[in-house]
VOGU-3710 file (C-alpha; in Angstrom, 3 decimals, decimal comma):
1> milteeqlqd> 0,000/0,000/0,000  1,077/3,605/-0,560  0,695/4,296/3,211  2,486/2,433/5,970  0,714/0,712/8,845  2,015/3,426/11,169  0,558/6,192/8,977  -2,800/4,438/8,791  -2,977/3,892/12,560  -2,108/7,557/13,149
11> lldkslaelp> -4,881/8,724/10,788  -7,298/6,282/12,445  -6,496/7,637/15,926  -7,108/11,191/14,765  -10,341/10,137/13,043  -11,735/8,320/16,076  -10,961/11,358/18,231  -13,447/13,304/16,070  -16,265/10,777/16,666  -18,560/10,345/19,685
21> hgkewavtle> -16,971/8,208/22,391  -18,425/5,188/24,155  -18,550/2,592/21,375  -16,136/-0,211/20,624  -15,410/-0,613/16,937  -13,562/-3,030/14,747  -11,985/-0,955/11,958  -10,842/-1,920/8,477  -9,429/0,115/5,592  -11,396/-0,149/2,349
31> gsiaegfgnp> -11,042/1,171/-1,165  -8,279/1,806/-3,632  -5,484/2,166/-1,073  -6,387/-1,171/0,534  -6,331/-2,712/-2,959  -2,760/-1,521/-3,521  -3,774/1,302/-5,867  -4,271/4,938/-4,972  -2,268/8,128/-5,139  -1,768/11,235/-2,954
41> ssdidfllig> -5,298/12,438/-3,806  -7,024/9,176/-2,841  -9,481/9,110/0,052  -8,804/7,190/3,227  -11,856/4,937/3,627  -12,397/3,545/7,118  -15,247/1,125/7,820  -16,244/0,857/11,489  -17,989/-2,394/12,460  -19,994/-2,745/15,657
51> rteddlptmp> -22,003/-5,422/17,441  -25,317/-3,625/17,749  -28,903/-4,288/16,803  -29,349/-0,711/15,621  -29,254/0,245/11,949  -26,215/2,476/11,665  -26,245/5,446/9,265  -25,559/4,688/5,613  -24,250/8,135/4,765  -20,510/8,554/5,431
61> sllfldgrrv> -18,921/11,302/7,479  -16,071/13,257/5,909  -13,046/14,452/7,861  -10,045/16,426/6,617  -6,875/15,376/8,404  -3,201/15,871/7,573  -4,024/17,094/4,071  -6,181/14,062/3,269  -9,889/13,459/3,041  -11,005/10,684/5,382
71> eirtrsvrql> -14,326/8,947/4,857  -15,911/7,169/7,836  -18,649/4,589/7,328  -20,342/2,492/10,016  -22,125/-0,849/9,762  -23,429/-3,316/12,300  -22,710/-7,034/12,012  -26,425/-7,519/11,373  -26,383/-5,025/8,504  -23,329/-6,660/6,943
81> tgqfraveer> -24,891/-10,110/7,282  -27,968/-8,865/5,429  -25,741/-7,256/2,810  -23,918/-10,508/2,034  -27,159/-12,506/1,968  -28,653/-10,024/-0,478  -25,633/-10,335/-2,778  -25,930/-14,126/-2,803  -29,653/-13,967/-3,547  -29,477/-11,347/-6,291
91> akrpgrlsed> -26,427/-12,925/-7,889  -28,760/-15,645/-9,179  -29,919/-12,996/-11,680  -26,973/-10,627/-12,222  -29,195/-7,997/-13,792  -30,909/-7,508/-10,427  -27,671/-7,080/-8,485  -27,004/-3,380/-7,923  -23,540/-1,942/-8,323  -23,705/-0,266/-4,908
101> llnrcqrllh> -24,477/-3,506/-3,079  -21,765/-5,490/-4,872  -19,292/-2,654/-4,342  -19,973/-2,540/-0,585  -19,324/-6,272/-0,267  -16,227/-6,253/-2,476  -14,632/-3,380/-0,588  -15,108/-5,141/2,745  -13,802/-8,511/1,579  -10,649/-6,885/0,129
111> shplrghalv> -10,153/-4,519/3,063  -7,128/-4,269/5,367  -7,953/-4,792/9,103  -6,641/-2,165/11,520  -8,491/-2,851/14,804  -10,603/-5,756/16,042  -9,100/-8,245/13,637  -11,194/-11,148/14,936  -14,516/-9,376/14,272  -13,371/-8,242/10,826
121> aevkallpve> -12,389/-11,843/10,007  -15,747/-13,105/11,317  -17,647/-10,764/9,009  -15,441/-11,531/6,006  -16,105/-15,242/6,455  -19,781/-14,628/5,589  -18,866/-14,599/1,888  -15,759/-16,466/0,693  -13,482/-14,461/-1,588  -13,665/-17,220/-4,215
131> rlrritadww> -17,438/-16,839/-4,329  -17,092/-13,072/-4,706  -14,836/-13,624/-7,720  -17,500/-15,686/-9,470  -20,298/-13,267/-8,591  -18,294/-10,258/-9,802  -17,174/-11,986/-12,993  -20,778/-12,972/-13,810  -22,003/-9,455/-13,000  -19,527/-7,863/-15,389
141> ahrarqslrh> -20,235/-10,520/-18,034  -23,943/-9,755/-17,897  -23,249/-6,074/-18,398  -20,812/-6,758/-21,239  -23,414/-8,818/-23,094  -26,017/-6,058/-22,670  -23,670/-3,335/-23,910  -22,438/-5,311/-26,924  -25,972/-6,312/-27,938  -27,074/-2,703/-27,583
151> amallylges> -24,142/-1,604/-29,749  -25,157/-4,218/-32,332  -28,710/-2,829/-32,444  -27,547/0,781/-32,701  -25,185/-0,081/-35,539  -28,007/-1,809/-37,383  -30,230/1,263/-36,866  -27,575/3,513/-38,373  -26,451/5,084/-35,086  -22,778/4,203/-35,592
161> deavdwtrag> -21,254/6,843/-33,296  -23,384/5,781/-30,353  -22,676/2,140/-31,234  -18,928/2,829/-30,921  -19,407/4,244/-27,419  -21,365/1,201/-26,280  -18,829/-1,110/-27,934  -16,116/0,531/-25,837  -18,273/0,118/-22,718  -18,760/-3,558/-23,552
171> lvqtvkswaa> -15,031/-3,956/-24,108  -14,241/-2,595/-20,629  -16,917/-4,770/-19,047  -15,629/-7,862/-20,858  -12,068/-7,470/-19,628  -13,283/-6,563/-16,123  -15,225/-9,845/-16,055  -12,128/-11,765/-17,113  -9,953/-9,972/-14,533  -12,499/-10,592/-11,769
181> glgetylepk> -12,204/-14,305/-12,400  -8,505/-13,956/-11,606  -9,181/-12,104/-8,363  -9,113/-8,498/-9,609  -12,605/-7,733/-8,344  -12,278/-4,007/-7,551  -15,179/-2,419/-9,440  -13,952/1,100/-10,191  -12,673/0,972/-13,835  -10,152/3,789/-13,421
191> wlslqldrag> -7,589/1,339/-11,989  -8,063/-1,132/-14,854  -4,562/-0,561/-16,218  -3,004/-1,623/-12,900  -5,372/-4,580/-12,624  -4,363/-5,809/-16,080  -0,683/-5,384/-15,218  -1,145/-7,496/-12,073  -3,137/-10,189/-13,911  0,037/-11,509/-15,480
201> rpdvrdrywa> -1,331/-11,895/-19,023  0,417/-9,317/-21,213  -1,182/-10,840/-24,323  -4,693/-10,047/-23,041  -3,610/-6,656/-21,740  -2,009/-5,614/-25,010  -4,900/-6,854/-27,124  -7,324/-4,907/-24,935  -5,372/-1,656/-25,265  -5,074/-2,128/-29,028
211> leagapasgd> -8,856/-2,496/-29,331  -9,415/0,467/-27,029  -7,111/2,632/-29,131  -8,695/1,345/-32,343  -12,159/2,822/-31,725  -13,089/4,420/-35,081  -13,637/8,093/-35,785  -17,088/9,638/-35,936  -19,311/8,861/-38,906  -17,538/5,739/-40,203
221> adaarahlta> -20,185/2,998/-40,052  -18,018/0,357/-41,744  -15,160/0,942/-39,294  -17,641/0,876/-36,391  -18,895/-2,547/-37,498  -15,337/-3,873/-37,935  -14,438/-2,624/-34,452  -17,523/-4,222/-32,891  -16,763/-7,510/-34,683  -13,199/-7,477/-33,334
231> clafatdlgl> -14,429/-6,734/-29,797  -16,969/-9,564/-30,029  -14,197/-11,952/-31,066  -12,042/-10,776/-28,146  -14,953/-11,285/-25,766  -15,504/-14,813/-27,070  -11,818/-15,617/-26,624  -12,025/-14,447/-22,994  -14,952/-16,793/-22,365  -17,903/-14,422/-22,707
241> tggpwrperl> -20,934/-16,320/-23,985  -23,954/-14,993/-25,870  -22,114/-12,296/-27,772  -21,724/-13,212/-31,473  -22,920/-10,945/-34,302  -26,539/-12,113/-34,514  -28,825/-9,102/-35,185  -31,670/-11,458/-36,117  -31,866/-12,417/-32,416  -32,650/-8,818/-31,501
251> tlervagvtt> -36,336/-7,960/-31,278  -38,370/-4,877/-30,407  -40,935/-5,438/-27,667  -43,799/-3,636/-25,997  -43,126/-1,678/-22,810  -45,669/-2,056/-20,014  -47,645/1,136/-19,493  -46,975/2,540/-22,984  -50,130/3,126/-25,037  -50,884/4,722/-28,408
261> wqtgervhvi> -53,673/7,228/-29,130  -54,384/8,752/-32,508  -56,524/11,846/-33,130  -56,794/12,701/-36,782  -53,339/12,162/-38,235  -51,498/12,916/-34,995  -50,051/9,967/-33,046  -49,728/10,370/-29,283  -47,799/7,883/-27,140  -48,293/7,805/-23,374
271> rarrelfalg> -45,493/6,478/-21,164  -46,253/5,116/-17,687  -49,727/6,758/-17,780  -48,084/10,095/-16,936  -45,954/11,383/-19,804  -47,338/12,113/-23,249  -45,226/12,252/-26,395  -46,549/13,744/-29,625  -45,104/12,369/-32,857  -44,561/14,382/-36,020
281> ddagavwrsl> -45,792/12,988/-39,329  -42,611/11,024/-40,144  -42,195/9,741/-36,597  -45,867/8,763/-36,524  -45,552/6,835/-39,793  -42,590/4,855/-38,454  -44,411/4,213/-35,164  -47,481/2,893/-37,002  -45,255/0,548/-39,031  -44,050/-1,252/-35,907
291> vlrrplprvl> -44,939/-4,906/-35,553  -43,441/-5,917/-32,251  -41,695/-9,208/-31,434  -40,268/-9,390/-34,935  -36,495/-9,591/-35,535  -34,940/-6,138/-35,727  -33,941/-6,428/-39,416  -37,573/-7,070/-40,395  -38,809/-4,196/-38,229  -36,313/-1,874/-39,894
301> daaadtgvad> -37,384/-3,062/-43,357  -41,025/-2,294/-42,543  -40,067/1,152/-41,236  -38,092/1,852/-44,413  -41,176/0,913/-46,482  -42,968/3,971/-45,061  -40,765/6,135/-47,242  -39,403/8,009/-44,232  -35,702/8,717/-44,612  -33,356/7,316/-41,975
311> agallavflr> -36,174/5,459/-40,219  -33,659/3,610/-38,041  -32,759/6,849/-36,260  -36,418/7,281/-35,246  -36,553/3,703/-33,958  -33,450/4,528/-31,907  -35,273/7,544/-30,427  -38,240/5,349/-29,475  -35,832/2,980/-27,727  -33,986/5,832/-26,024
321> yglirlawkg> -37,226/7,285/-24,667  -38,438/3,914/-23,389  -41,442/3,746/-25,724  -40,324/0,315/-26,940  -37,663/-2,011/-25,570  -34,905/-4,085/-27,094  -34,721/-7,793/-26,330  -32,433/-10,702/-27,185  -34,340/-13,797/-28,160  -34,292/-16,230/-25,258
331> agtvtpslpl> -32,501/-13,825/-22,876  -34,976/-11,045/-22,127  -34,649/-7,278/-22,263  -31,362/-5,669/-23,266  -30,587/-3,123/-20,534  -27,122/-1,619/-21,019  -25,584/0,365/-18,181  -22,311/2,005/-17,293  -20,389/1,658/-14,025  -20,673/4,498/-11,525
341> aappgpvtpp> -23,402/6,093/-13,640  -27,052/6,866/-13,104  -29,296/3,773/-13,041  -30,338/2,705/-16,539  -33,697/3,968/-17,623  -35,476/5,809/-20,402  -34,278/9,240/-21,402  -36,720/12,064/-20,736  -36,177/14,995/-23,124  -36,876/18,633/-22,241
351> psaaqpllsv> -40,592/19,457/-22,585  -41,775/20,887/-25,873  -41,981/24,669/-26,061  -44,524/24,662/-28,912  -47,379/27,132/-28,446  -50,255/26,690/-28,553  -49,789/23,248/-27,097  -52,608/21,441/-28,849  -55,399/21,692/-31,376  -58,614/19,724/-31,778
361> hgaavtgpra> -56,687/17,388/-34,109  -53,795/16,671/-31,767  -50,771/18,045/-29,983  -48,573/20,619/-31,662  -45,163/19,277/-32,716  -41,885/20,939/-33,599  -41,329/19,098/-36,885  -42,086/15,971/-38,939  -39,485/13,867/-37,079  -40,475/15,208/-33,653
371> vdlmplpadr> -40,997/12,963/-30,659  -42,003/15,801/-28,359  -42,700/15,463/-24,649  -45,706/17,519/-23,632  -45,008/19,925/-20,748  -47,946/18,811/-18,617  -49,084/15,441/-17,252  -50,959/13,178/-19,634  -54,245/13,366/-17,723  -54,202/17,182/-17,716
381> faaaamslvw> -53,311/17,194/-21,397  -56,285/14,941/-22,171  -58,591/17,055/-19,993  -57,432/20,241/-21,763  -57,966/18,610/-25,174  -61,488/17,478/-24,253  -62,229/20,962/-22,929  -60,966/22,447/-26,216  -63,323/20,270/-28,249  -66,251/20,953/-25,929
391> snvvaenave> -65,590/24,716/-25,988  -65,866/24,645/-29,768  -69,139/22,705/-29,560  -70,510/25,260/-27,079  -69,401/28,120/-29,328  -71,229/26,541/-32,281  -74,320/26,004/-30,165  -74,229/29,619/-28,941  -73,980/30,941/-32,499  -76,964/28,826/-33,479
401> dltgalrrgq> -78,927/30,167/-30,480  -77,888/33,722/-31,321  -79,126/33,339/-34,885  -82,573/32,256/-33,638  -82,754/35,037/-31,037  -81,927/37,735/-33,605  -84,587/36,451/-35,976  -87,191/36,769/-33,212  -85,907/40,148/-32,067  -84,952/38,744/-28,635
411> wrvaeltarr> -82,196/41,277/-27,952  -81,548/40,415/-24,303  -81,341/36,727/-25,188  -79,033/37,614/-28,070  -76,756/39,636/-25,779  -76,347/36,814/-23,255  -75,897/34,230/-25,997  -73,194/36,302/-27,700  -71,327/36,526/-24,381  -71,651/32,757/-24,023
421> avhaalrgll> -70,060/32,291/-27,460  -67,168/34,629/-26,586  -66,563/32,848/-23,289  -66,631/29,447/-25,007  -64,064/30,605/-27,565  -61,817/31,942/-24,797  -62,062/28,662/-22,900  -60,911/26,940/-26,069  -57,988/29,356/-26,402  -56,822/28,737/-22,832
431> sahgvhplpa> -57,306/24,971/-23,206  -55,200/24,942/-26,367  -52,330/26,372/-24,316  -52,703/23,656/-21,666  -54,544/25,721/-19,039  -56,578/23,317/-16,920  -58,637/23,627/-14,786  -60,030/26,767/-16,413  -60,767/30,066/-14,665  -64,350/31,250/-14,155
441> dsdlvrrldl> -66,017/32,888/-17,158  -65,894/36,286/-15,451  -62,111/35,976/-15,244  -61,376/34,597/-18,711  -60,278/37,828/-20,396  -58,018/38,814/-17,488  -56,399/35,400/-17,412  -55,334/35,702/-21,030  -52,263/37,320/-19,482  -51,096/33,734/-18,857
451> lpsgtgpiaa> -50,697/33,221/-22,601  -48,009/34,373/-25,048  -48,094/38,042/-26,001  -49,240/37,155/-29,509  -52,742/36,535/-28,150  -53,065/40,214/-27,161  -55,284/41,156/-30,151  -57,670/38,335/-29,229  -57,935/39,668/-25,678  -58,687/43,165/-26,966
461> hagellrraa> -61,298/41,841/-29,407  -62,954/39,748/-26,684  -63,109/42,707/-24,296  -64,781/44,825/-26,951  -67,413/42,169/-27,723  -68,196/41,563/-24,050  -68,641/45,281/-23,329  -70,934/45,841/-26,265  -74,646/45,247/-25,662  -76,965/43,966/-28,385
471> eptedgdall> -79,347/46,805/-29,249  -82,653/46,633/-31,197  -81,244/49,212/-33,627  -78,234/47,019/-34,419  -77,944/45,042/-37,621  -78,265/41,394/-36,509  -76,248/40,156/-39,470  -73,403/42,510/-38,519  -73,402/41,158/-34,930  -73,305/37,590/-36,203
481> krlrnfiaqv> -70,477/38,489/-38,564  -68,446/40,105/-35,758  -68,933/37,050/-33,575  -68,062/34,646/-36,369  -64,930/36,663/-37,124  -63,904/36,508/-33,469  -64,427/32,742/-33,277  -62,455/32,346/-36,523  -59,671/34,506/-35,065  -59,450/32,249/-32,016
491> rgavgahtfp> -59,646/29,054/-34,036  -56,977/30,252/-36,400  -54,690/30,857/-33,428  -55,163/27,338/-32,061  -55,393/25,273/-35,240  -59,131/24,645/-34,992  -60,142/26,454/-38,175  -61,402/23,143/-39,625  -63,670/22,411/-36,639  -67,009/21,137/-37,950
501> lsfdsaqswr> -70,051/23,425/-37,930  -71,462/21,041/-35,345  -75,169/21,854/-35,729  -75,222/22,574/-39,451  -76,067/19,033/-40,582  -76,175/15,382/-39,510  -72,840/14,869/-41,239  -71,127/17,731/-39,370  -72,592/16,494/-36,063  -71,208/13,004/-36,723
511> atlqlghdwl> -67,803/14,567/-37,437  -68,027/16,471/-34,142  -68,910/13,298/-32,231  -65,992/11,401/-33,775  -63,582/14,183/-32,907  -64,798/14,207/-29,323  -64,711/10,424/-29,106  -61,015/10,258/-30,065  -60,097/12,482/-27,109  -62,615/10,881/-24,740
521> rmgahldaql> -60,982/7,479/-25,182  -57,642/8,873/-24,065  -59,232/10,851/-21,224  -61,168/7,868/-19,904  -58,031/5,704/-19,985  -56,256/8,286/-17,833  -59,233/9,007/-15,545  -59,024/12,620/-16,669  -61,751/15,113/-15,800  -64,506/15,075/-18,444
531> pieeardlla> -65,983/18,391/-19,648  -69,536/17,113/-19,002  -70,792/13,885/-17,458  -72,871/13,055/-20,547  -69,617/12,530/-22,418  -69,458/9,053/-20,876  -72,461/8,106/-23,003  -70,551/9,006/-26,158  -67,738/6,764/-24,987  -70,108/3,897/-24,219
541> adgtqahqar> -71,740/4,295/-27,633  -68,337/4,100/-29,345  -68,570/7,570/-30,829  -72,182/7,442/-32,032  -75,343/8,953/-30,612  -76,709/7,000/-27,669  -80,137/6,418/-29,252  -78,983/5,823/-32,794  -79,421/2,401/-34,363  -76,096/0,787/-35,216
//
């Protein structure tokens, strides 16, 4: 070790003087220095072991002594016993064994006792070092297989640069698995060069460094494939199983909790019932082409048949976002991960900044290849969309009522009905920007200050209409025209200019019902708030009128 026994005991004395007195501890040195690695910047990692039934704190304490950072951790014998049992249990399925748990056990088993040698030896005997070697080797092998299979899929999808990065990760994990079998079980990869030197196999060491240095430059797909092939051959020579170039064994599979909802031409994908992604036209076409559980080459062929350029890149985005998952036939989901990194999981992109957020025909997207995350929860998005559709229905109904009132000279009725139409249009405007729940009608104009400044002219127009009373001397056709112009102004701003004239004909009413039904299905799935309770009848009737023969 880079520190002598005397130096370690001196640092331990100074460390214990900083801790509360009254407890007897066995103490052992863990980490890189105990392994024979380390440098002047390395931490001093002391583990204090006590015979107590209490759960001792997991978080370490940091001390700064003699120009070094000292880390103090405490564990009871009971906690360590549970730790070793958990490693044995989870090692049966290496994918379930967390890095933190394995690391804690490895550090203890390779530690250097300083005090209470008998208790340290008693705890170490709970898991033989030979067993740790096998567990660690299998753990790294599992990760190597996942990384190399993931690299294979990315290369096939045309993502060669990302494939190179995962190939390099798989290369490290492969040689770490091999070294662990020889006793070099320390998990942190930064000391790999010293581990390979100590392993006593210069042929393996040199071949590894040659492959590491041979990672191809960006954008060279052929070189990326040749590098992956060479790394797969190296892995096979080191005893890694399940890693040959077999892209036909890769399949795309459904992810639990991911559902698809289409309104008009817009495809929406909901992840985990909470997050909603809106797909642009090209992304939607590739998504609709998916037939899951097929070999990856066939899935890619079907995606290419859509006519969308570089369809593989969109499939890679779907994988990255956790909307579909990659599997290896007979071996389950491919879940690559890196050491000392965040736990593997789907990427969540920044929320879309598109405004307005949605129209009656679907969410707004930033482009044809967009896979945009909506900036509000899926249930609120669905509720806002249903409110948008219903607001347009109410506006159409109010215009129809206004027309009848003007024909009969019912000026007070006409005034109230015109206000109702304005309020309905404003509710639609706020809903299109994701505002839900909505403010009271009396507050609608004032709350337009929540929206982008471009909606200012609409606010001014609405205020003018609401202040103006319907007078018997007024031209009824002119009032209707002003109201229709206002509704058109709002609809133009939110992409609802093609909304059916709901009460103009049986055909337009059917179109309105179908539009509402598309959103109701999503809303009901998410238990979102419905605009009116009667909407459940439309859902039950599968988008037709409740009393209509089918």
